[in-house]
C-alpha positions as CSV (number, residue, x, y, z in Angstrom):
1,X,0.2,0.2,0.0
2,X,1.1,3.4,-1.0
3,X,1.4,5.8,1.8
4,X,-0.3,9.1,1.1
5,X,1.4,12.3,2.7
6,X,0.9,16.1,2.3
7,X,3.1,17.2,-0.1
8,X,4.8,20.5,0.9
9,X,6.6,22.1,-2.0
10,X,10.4,22.8,-1.0
11,X,11.3,26.8,-1.4
12,X,14.9,26.5,-1.1
13,X,15.3,26.6,-5.2
14,X,13.8,30.1,-4.9
15,X,16.3,31.2,-2.8
16,X,19.4,29.8,-4.2
17,X,18.2,31.3,-7.8
18,X,20.9,34.1,-8.8
19,X,18.5,36.2,-10.7
20,X,15.6,36.7,-8.4
21,X,17.3,39.1,-6.2
22,X,18.0,41.2,-9.7
23,X,14.5,41.0,-10.4
24,X,13.6,42.0,-7.0
25,X,15.6,45.2,-7.6
26,X,14.7,45.8,-10.7
27,X,10.9,45.7,-9.5
28,X,12.3,48.2,-6.9
29,X,13.9,50.5,-9.4
30,X,11.0,50.6,-11.4
31,X,8.8,51.7,-8.5
32,X,11.2,54.5,-7.7
33,X,11.3,55.5,-11.2
34,X,7.5,55.5,-11.8
35,X,7.0,57.6,-8.6
36,X,9.8,59.8,-10.0
37,X,9.1,60.2,-13.5
38,X,4.8,61.2,-12.2
39,X,6.9,64.5,-11.6
40,X,3.8,65.8,-9.1
41,X,4.0,69.2,-7.7
42,X,6.0,70.3,-4.5
43,X,4.1,69.8,-1.5
44,X,4.8,72.5,1.3
45,X,7.4,70.8,2.8
46,X,9.5,70.4,-0.3
47,X,8.2,73.7,-1.5
48,X,10.2,75.3,1.7
49,X,13.4,73.5,1.3
50,X,13.7,74.2,-2.5
51,X,13.2,77.6,-1.6
52,X,16.3,77.9,0.1
53,X,18.4,76.0,-2.4
54,X,17.2,78.0,-5.3
55,X,17.3,81.4,-3.8
56,X,20.4,81.4,-1.4
57,X,23.7,81.4,-2.5
58,X,26.3,78.4,-1.1
59,X,27.5,80.5,1.8
60,X,23.4,81.5,3.0
61,X,23.1,77.6,2.7
62,X,25.8,77.3,5.3
63,X,23.5,79.4,7.5
64,X,20.2,78.9,9.3
65,X,18.0,78.1,6.5
66,X,14.7,80.2,6.1
67,X,11.5,79.1,7.0
68,X,12.8,77.3,10.3
69,X,14.1,74.1,7.6
70,X,17.0,72.1,8.4
71,X,19.1,69.9,5.9
72,X,22.8,68.7,5.7
73,X,25.4,71.1,4.2
74,X,26.3,68.4,2.0
75,X,22.9,67.4,0.8
76,X,22.2,71.3,0.2
77,X,25.1,71.6,-2.0
78,X,24.5,68.8,-4.0
79,X,21.1,70.2,-4.3
80,X,22.5,73.6,-5.4
81,X,24.7,72.3,-8.0
82,X,22.4,70.5,-9.4
83,X,19.9,73.1,-10.0
84,X,22.8,75.5,-11.3
85,X,23.8,72.9,-14.2
86,X,20.4,71.5,-15.0
87,X,18.0,74.2,-14.1
88,X,15.7,74.6,-11.9
89,X,12.7,72.2,-11.9
90,X,11.4,69.5,-10.1
91,X,13.0,66.2,-11.9
92,X,16.3,68.1,-11.0
93,X,15.3,68.9,-7.5
94,X,14.3,65.0,-6.8
95,X,17.6,63.5,-8.6
96,X,19.6,63.1,-6.2
97,X,16.8,61.8,-3.8
98,X,16.1,59.3,-6.8
99,X,19.6,58.1,-7.3
100,X,20.1,57.3,-3.6
101,X,16.9,55.5,-3.5
102,X,18.0,53.2,-6.5
103,X,21.4,53.1,-5.1
104,X,19.8,51.9,-1.8
105,X,18.6,48.7,-3.2
106,X,21.9,47.5,-4.5
107,X,23.8,48.7,-1.0
108,X,21.0,46.8,0.7
109,X,21.7,43.8,-1.4
110,X,25.4,43.8,-0.8
111,X,25.3,44.3,2.4
112,X,22.6,41.5,3.3
113,X,24.8,39.0,1.5
114,X,27.3,39.9,4.6
115,X,25.1,39.5,7.3
116,X,21.8,37.1,6.9
117,X,21.3,34.2,4.8
118,X,20.2,33.6,1.5
119,X,16.7,33.0,2.7
120,X,16.7,35.8,4.6
121,X,18.2,37.8,1.7
122,X,15.0,37.5,-0.6
123,X,12.6,38.1,2.3
124,X,14.7,41.4,3.3
125,X,15.3,42.5,-0.4
126,X,11.3,42.0,-1.2
127,X,10.5,44.3,1.5
128,X,12.8,47.0,1.1
129,X,12.3,47.2,-2.7
130,X,8.4,47.6,-2.0
131,X,7.9,49.2,1.1
132,X,6.2,52.5,0.5
133,X,7.7,54.9,2.3
134,X,10.9,54.1,1.0
135,X,9.8,53.9,-2.4
136,X,8.1,57.5,-1.7
137,X,11.0,59.2,-0.5
138,X,13.2,58.3,-3.8
139,X,11.1,61.1,-5.5
140,X,11.0,63.9,-2.4
141,X,13.1,67.0,-2.4
142,X,14.3,65.8,1.4
143,X,17.2,64.1,2.6
144,X,15.3,61.1,4.1
145,X,16.2,58.6,1.2
146,X,20.3,60.1,1.1
147,X,19.9,59.5,5.0
148,X,19.4,55.8,4.0
149,X,21.7,55.4,1.1
150,X,24.8,56.8,3.6
151,X,23.7,54.7,6.8
152,X,23.9,51.5,4.3
153,X,27.1,52.7,2.5
154,X,28.7,53.0,6.2
155,X,28.0,49.8,6.9
156,X,29.2,48.4,3.9
157,X,32.2,50.5,3.8
158,X,32.9,50.4,7.6
159,X,32.0,46.8,8.6
160,X,35.6,45.6,8.3
161,X,36.2,47.6,11.2
162,X,34.9,45.0,13.2
163,X,36.5,42.3,11.4
164,X,39.9,43.4,9.6
165,X,43.3,44.2,11.0
166,X,44.2,47.7,10.8
167,X,47.3,49.8,9.0
168,X,47.9,52.7,8.2
169,X,45.9,53.2,4.7
170,X,42.7,51.5,6.6
171,X,43.0,54.0,9.1
172,X,43.1,57.1,6.7
173,X,40.3,55.4,4.7
174,X,37.7,54.7,7.3
175,X,38.5,58.1,9.0
176,X,38.0,60.1,6.1
177,X,34.8,58.0,5.1
178,X,33.3,58.5,8.6
179,X,34.4,61.8,9.1
180,X,32.9,63.1,5.0
181,X,29.3,61.3,6.0
182,X,28.8,63.7,9.2
183,X,28.4,66.8,6.3
184,X,25.9,64.4,4.2
185,X,23.6,63.3,6.7
186,X,22.6,64.1,10.2
187,X,21.8,60.5,11.1
188,X,25.4,59.3,10.2
189,X,26.4,60.4,13.5
190,X,24.1,57.6,15.2
191,X,25.6,55.0,13.0
192,X,28.9,56.0,13.1
193,X,28.3,55.4,17.3
194,X,26.7,52.4,16.8
195,X,29.7,51.0,14.2
196,X,32.6,52.6,16.5
197,X,31.1,51.5,19.7
198,X,30.5,47.8,18.4
199,X,33.8,47.3,16.8
200,X,34.9,48.5,20.5
201,X,32.9,45.7,22.2
202,X,33.7,43.0,20.0
203,X,37.2,43.7,20.1
204,X,37.2,44.0,24.0
205,X,35.2,40.6,24.0
206,X,38.3,39.0,22.1
207,X,41.3,37.7,24.4
208,X,43.2,40.8,26.2
209,X,46.2,40.5,23.9
210,X,48.7,43.1,23.1
211,X,47.4,42.6,19.3
212,X,43.6,43.6,20.5
213,X,45.0,46.4,22.5
214,X,46.8,47.7,19.3
215,X,43.6,47.6,17.4
216,X,41.9,49.3,19.8
217,X,44.1,52.0,19.9
218,X,43.8,51.8,16.1
219,X,40.1,52.4,16.5
220,X,40.7,55.3,18.8
221,X,42.4,57.2,16.5
222,X,39.6,57.0,13.7
223,X,37.0,57.7,15.9
224,X,38.8,61.1,16.9
225,X,39.0,61.9,13.4
226,X,35.1,61.3,13.5
227,X,34.4,63.5,16.6
228,X,36.5,66.0,15.3
229,X,34.4,66.4,11.8
230,X,31.6,66.3,14.1
231,X,32.9,69.4,16.4
232,X,33.2,71.1,13.3
233,X,30.0,70.5,11.7
234,X,28.0,71.1,14.9
235,X,29.5,74.6,15.6
236,X,28.7,75.0,11.7
237,X,25.4,74.2,11.5
238,X,23.9,71.7,13.8
239,X,24.0,74.1,17.3
240,X,21.6,76.5,14.3
241,X,18.8,73.3,14.5
242,X,19.0,72.3,17.9
243,X,18.9,75.9,19.3
244,X,15.6,76.5,16.5
245,X,12.5,76.6,19.0
246,X,10.0,76.4,16.4
247,X,12.1,73.2,14.9
248,X,12.2,71.5,18.3
249,X,8.6,72.2,19.1
250,X,7.3,70.6,16.4
251,X,9.2,67.7,17.0
252,X,7.6,67.3,20.4
253,X,5.6,63.8,20.3
254,X,9.4,62.4,19.3
255,X,11.0,63.3,22.7
256,X,10.1,60.9,26.0
257,X,8.1,63.2,28.8
258,X,11.3,61.8,31.1
259,X,14.5,59.7,31.3
260,X,12.4,56.5,32.6
261,X,9.4,57.0,30.0
262,X,9.7,53.2,29.1
263,X,6.0,53.4,27.8
264,X,6.8,56.0,25.3
265,X,9.7,53.7,24.0
266,X,7.9,51.0,23.5
267,X,4.8,52.9,21.8
268,X,7.5,55.2,19.4
269,X,9.3,51.7,18.6
270,X,5.8,50.1,18.0
271,X,4.3,53.3,15.5
272,X,7.7,52.8,13.7
273,X,6.5,49.6,12.2
274,X,3.6,51.6,11.0
275,X,5.6,54.5,9.5
276,X,8.5,54.8,8.2
277,X,7.8,50.9,7.5
278,X,4.6,51.1,6.3
279,X,3.1,48.4,7.8
280,X,-0.7,48.9,8.5
281,X,-2.7,47.6,11.6
282,X,-2.2,44.1,12.2
283,X,0.4,43.3,9.6
284,X,2.6,45.4,11.8
285,X,2.2,43.1,14.8
286,X,3.1,40.4,12.5
287,X,6.2,42.5,11.5
288,X,7.0,43.0,14.8
289,X,7.1,39.3,16.1
290,X,9.2,38.1,13.1
291,X,11.4,41.3,14.3
292,X,11.9,39.4,17.7
293,X,12.3,36.1,16.2
294,X,15.0,37.7,14.0
295,X,16.8,39.1,17.3
296,X,16.2,35.7,19.0
297,X,18.2,33.8,15.8
298,X,21.2,36.3,15.7
299,X,21.6,36.0,19.6
300,X,21.5,31.6,19.2
301,X,23.8,31.7,15.8
302,X,25.8,35.5,15.6
303,X,25.7,38.0,18.6
304,X,28.1,40.5,17.1
305,X,25.6,40.8,14.1
306,X,22.6,41.5,16.8
307,X,24.7,44.1,18.3
308,X,25.6,45.7,14.9
309,X,21.9,45.7,14.1
310,X,20.3,46.7,17.2
311,X,23.3,49.6,18.1
312,X,21.6,52.1,15.8
313,X,18.1,51.8,17.3
314,X,19.7,51.9,20.6
315,X,21.6,55.0,19.8
316,X,19.1,56.7,18.6
317,X,16.8,56.3,21.2
318,X,19.3,57.4,23.7
319,X,19.7,60.8,21.3
320,X,15.6,61.0,21.5
321,X,15.7,60.2,25.4
322,X,18.5,63.4,25.9
323,X,16.3,65.5,23.6
324,X,18.5,65.7,20.8
325,X,17.0,64.0,17.7
326,X,12.8,62.9,17.4
327,X,12.2,59.5,17.3
328,X,9.3,59.8,14.6
329,X,8.3,58.8,11.3
330,X,10.2,60.1,8.1
331,X,13.0,61.3,10.8
332,X,13.8,57.5,11.3
333,X,13.7,56.2,7.9
334,X,17.2,55.5,7.8
335,X,16.9,52.5,10.8
336,X,14.5,50.9,8.4
337,X,17.4,48.6,6.5
338,X,18.5,47.6,10.0
339,X,15.1,46.8,11.3
340,X,14.3,44.7,7.9
341,X,17.2,42.5,8.2
342,X,16.0,41.1,11.5
343,X,12.6,41.0,10.0
344,X,13.9,38.6,7.4
345,X,16.0,36.9,9.5
346,X,13.1,36.0,11.5
347,X,11.4,34.7,8.6
348,X,14.5,32.8,7.6
349,X,14.8,31.2,11.3
350,X,11.2,30.0,11.3
351,X,11.5,27.8,7.7
352,X,14.5,26.6,8.7
353,X,13.9,25.5,12.6
354,X,10.4,24.2,12.5
355,X,10.0,21.0,11.4
356,X,6.5,20.3,11.7
357,X,4.6,20.2,8.4
358,X,1.5,22.2,9.8
359,X,3.2,24.8,11.5
360,X,5.6,25.4,8.3
361,X,2.8,25.6,6.0
362,X,1.5,28.3,8.5
363,X,5.2,29.6,8.6
364,X,5.1,30.1,4.7
365,X,1.6,31.4,4.7
366,X,2.6,34.4,7.5
367,X,5.8,35.2,5.4
368,X,3.7,35.3,2.3
369,X,1.1,37.4,4.2
370,X,3.8,39.7,5.4
371,X,5.0,40.6,1.8
372,X,1.7,41.0,0.4
373,X,0.8,44.3,1.3
374,X,4.0,46.2,0.7
375,X,4.2,44.6,-3.0
376,X,0.4,45.4,-3.3
377,X,1.3,48.9,-2.3
378,X,3.6,49.5,-4.4
379,X,1.9,48.1,-7.4
380,X,-0.7,50.6,-6.5
381,X,1.5,53.3,-7.5
382,X,1.9,52.5,-11.2
383,X,-1.8,53.4,-11.5
384,X,-1.3,56.2,-8.6
385,X,1.5,57.8,-7.7
386,X,1.5,59.3,-4.5
387,X,0.4,63.2,-4.3
388,X,0.0,65.4,-1.6
389,X,-0.6,68.6,-2.8
390,X,-1.4,69.0,-6.4
391,X,-1.0,72.7,-7.2
392,X,0.6,73.1,-10.7
393,X,-2.9,72.0,-12.7
394,X,-4.6,74.2,-10.4
395,X,-2.3,77.2,-11.0
396,X,-2.5,76.5,-14.7
397,X,-6.6,76.7,-14.3
398,X,-6.5,79.8,-12.7
399,X,-4.1,81.6,-15.5
400,X,-6.2,80.1,-18.3
401,X,-9.3,81.5,-16.8
402,X,-8.0,84.8,-15.0
403,X,-9.8,87.8,-16.6
404,X,-8.0,91.7,-16.1
405,X,-8.7,93.2,-12.8
406,X,-9.5,89.5,-11.1
407,X,-7.9,89.6,-7.6
408,X,-6.1,86.1,-6.8
409,X,-5.9,85.3,-2.8
410,X,-3.6,82.8,-1.6
411,X,-4.4,80.4,1.5
412,X,-1.8,81.0,4.1
413,X,-0.8,77.5,4.4
414,X,-0.1,77.3,0.6
415,X,2.2,80.6,0.3
416,X,5.4,78.3,-0.4
417,X,4.3,76.4,-3.0
418,X,2.8,79.2,-4.5
419,X,5.9,81.2,-4.3
420,X,8.0,78.5,-5.5
421,X,5.5,78.2,-8.6
422,X,4.5,81.6,-9.1
423,X,7.5,83.1,-11.4
424,X,7.1,80.1,-13.9
425,X,3.5,81.1,-14.4
426,X,3.8,84.6,-14.9
427,X,3.0,86.4,-10.9
428,X,4.9,88.6,-9.8
429,X,4.9,90.6,-6.5
430,X,1.8,92.6,-6.5
431,X,-0.2,90.3,-8.8
432,X,-1.6,88.4,-5.9
433,X,-2.5,88.9,-1.9
434,X,-1.0,86.7,0.6
435,X,-3.6,85.3,3.7
436,X,-2.6,85.9,7.0
437,X,0.0,84.2,8.1
438,X,0.9,83.9,11.7
439,X,-0.9,81.1,12.8
440,X,1.6,78.7,13.1
441,X,1.2,77.9,16.9
442,X,-2.1,76.5,15.9
443,X,-0.8,74.1,13.1
444,X,-1.8,70.7,13.3
445,X,-4.5,71.3,16.1
446,X,-8.1,71.8,15.4
447,X,-9.6,74.9,14.4
448,X,-9.7,77.6,17.2
449,X,-11.4,80.6,17.9
450,X,-8.6,82.5,17.2
451,X,-7.9,81.5,13.7
452,X,-11.7,81.6,12.7
453,X,-11.5,85.3,13.8
454,X,-8.4,85.9,12.0
455,X,-9.9,84.2,8.6
456,X,-13.1,86.3,8.8
457,X,-11.0,89.6,9.1
458,X,-8.9,88.3,6.3
459,X,-11.5,87.6,4.0
460,X,-14.0,90.3,4.9
461,X,-10.8,92.7,3.2
462,X,-11.8,91.0,-0.3
463,X,-15.1,92.8,0.1
464,X,-16.6,94.7,-3.0
465,X,-14.7,93.0,-5.6
466,X,-16.6,90.9,-8.4
467,X,-14.0,88.1,-9.2
468,X,-11.9,86.7,-6.5
469,X,-9.9,83.8,-6.9
470,X,-9.0,81.8,-3.9
471,X,-6.4,79.4,-3.8
472,X,-5.9,77.1,-1.5
473,X,-3.4,74.1,-0.9
474,X,-1.8,71.9,2.1
475,X,-5.4,72.2,3.9
476,X,-4.7,69.5,6.1
477,X,-7.3,70.4,8.8
478,X,-10.6,69.3,7.6
479,X,-12.7,71.9,9.9
480,X,-10.5,74.6,8.7
481,X,-12.0,73.8,5.0
482,X,-15.4,73.8,6.2
483,X,-15.3,77.0,8.2
484,X,-13.7,78.6,5.0
485,X,-16.2,77.4,3.0
486,X,-19.2,78.4,4.8
487,X,-18.0,81.9,5.9
488,X,-17.1,82.4,2.0
489,X,-20.6,81.1,1.0
490,X,-22.0,83.8,3.6
491,X,-20.1,87.0,2.2
492,X,-20.2,86.0,-1.5
493,X,-21.2,83.6,-4.4
494,X,-19.5,80.9,-6.1
495,X,-19.0,81.0,-9.5
496,X,-16.7,78.3,-10.4
497,X,-14.6,75.7,-8.9
498,X,-11.2,73.4,-10.0
499,X,-9.4,70.8,-7.5
500,X,-6.8,68.2,-7.7
501,X,-5.4,66.2,-5.2
502,X,-4.6,68.2,-1.6
503,X,-5.2,71.8,-3.7
504,X,-8.2,73.6,-5.2
505,X,-9.3,77.1,-6.2
506,X,-12.6,79.0,-5.9
507,X,-13.8,82.0,-7.8
508,X,-16.6,84.2,-5.8
509,X,-18.4,87.1,-6.5
510,X,-17.9,89.1,-3.3
511,X,-19.3,92.3,-4.4
């Protein structure tokens, strides 16, 4: 009699297929290219940084930026060079972040080959290629994509600190790499501290031989070069950021309320899986389980790798507890590769260690479930790339239908977008009215009585005009929009409306 057994396919051949990692990388490149080629309008956060880059000189970029902005000096100089050489447009401004986003895929793959097994590489690379915020920030005029690329590059170049013997050439090389990175990425400080601290600890774990003591002295020499670079960078640039009260206030939720606020730390870490990793409710819990399994796996087989992957998290949390760097959303995007490595290791661990056939089937299903959501979201970008405030078609509509004598009023939260595009659409000072702009302390809150009163006074100044165009963008508070619509209908008659995602315009008769 032939026994009937449940056949479970062996997925090992997938992980051993040499071409598969490159197919995943190609998919990741395609997703980033689609987002980049969408050429969406700059939204408010991009516009304020773009105005600094376009209008400021190189010397001015070394000074505190306008509009309470902050970015690494190296990033700003690269952006300024690109604009001067290739012109001022969205493609040029987003080109460096895009190159960093694409380059990160290859860096992630190269680093993963040094840290995790083949089965984990496929899981990790799939996540890294498709997670929505990693795709999105590859086409945004911000430094978050380059932060990720530099974090990966530093680990790839400096990982030999832990393994190799050091000679004069390597000491100079590693000193220059770390000292330069500090000027291109603020979080590189945490990456260097993590690598440096890990290398020291691993060497101290070894036998206390004269060779190990010599290597520790060499490491300290390299770290001295990094520290000197950081001190210079701090007084040139970073001090201005930490002293900017408006900026640090906006980071409020990124800091714990006390040095012993462990609940905040656990909550912040849990939210990390939602944003910037991008897992939705339910799946984020699954990702956390895989992360913990990855930690257990490395603890059992390679404790030094666990130290290397967890230390950036610890360093960033330490900075948050010292109120020096917020642990929140896009500002910690640079940590995503290390967490993904641990999630991928957790997935590989259950595939290898759990021998029970039913449990193995469940494990494979859970891995597919984990990968399905980011892949589905990435594919959605093909149809509809992310777009926060599409002001360009709205400005085109106004320009096409505006008549001589018409008034153009620009809503205060959209002024930076409008100022970036004004000249491109033929607007000069005097052609438009900027709305009241003293409400920053109320941003992010529900509509207040103070705001309603100020808006009423502002709109009342427009009474008596027969044709008034009211341009709104970056309208992220629903109650505010409802109030403005209500009050405008009270004082006038709407003639026309044109709307795009995040931006719209009304034409009112306020006579």
